[in-house]
N, C-alpha and C positions, 0 to 999 in steps of 0.2 A: 323185856325178855318174855314176859307172859304173853304179850301181844303177838310175838313171833310164833310162839307155840300154837296160839289159837288161830291166827290168820295167815301164817306163812311169811314169806319175804315182804318187807315193807317198802313203801315208795321212797322213804327218806334214804335208805341204804343205796337204792338205785341212783337217786339224784346225787348223792355224795360221790359215788363211784364215777358217775359221768363227769362231775366237776373236777375230781381229783386228778385223773390222768392228764388232761391238758395243762394242768397247773403244776405238774411235777410232784404231786403229793401221792404217797403210797398209802393206800387205805387197807387196813386189816379189819374186816367185818367180823366182829366177835359173836354176833347173833347165831350164825350157823355153827360156829365152833362150839359155843356153849351148849347149844341144843343137841349136838352130837354126843356130848358126854352122858346124856341119859339120866341125869340126876334131877331131883326136884329143883325148881327155880329158887326155892327158899334157901337151898344150900349155898347159893352165890352171895347171899346178903347176910349182914349182921341182924340179929333178932331185934335190936333196939332202934334201927333206922335203915335207910336204904343204901348205906355204904357196902361195898363188897366185903365179903368175909375173906378169911385166909384162903379158902378154897377158890372163891371167885377170882381173887388176885392171882393165884397160881395158874389157873386155867388161862386167864388173859395174858399173863406174862409168857407162858409157853407158846401161845398162838403168835404173839409178836416175835418171840425168839425164832420160831419156825419160819416166819416170813422173811427174816433178815437176810439169809443167804440169797434168796431170789431178788432182793432189793439191792444189796451191796456186794454180791458175789461171794467167792470162797473165803475172803478175809473175815466175813461175819461168822463163819463156822468155827474159827479158832477161839478157844477160851480166852 
């Protein structure tokens, strides 16, 4: 995440996206989503290790949930 902030989009994300489409995999790139939230990268992680914090998990879950209707259609919008 810090590398994204310092250098911008990474080559791995581009390579994964190029591979995903032809293989029927729907990729949700969390780097730009998390960067758009404008919080310190430290807010995404627990202070004791590199696991996501409650905030990091929430941002990731919301991004995946927002992508579901585009992947699965209207049925994904229903609770």
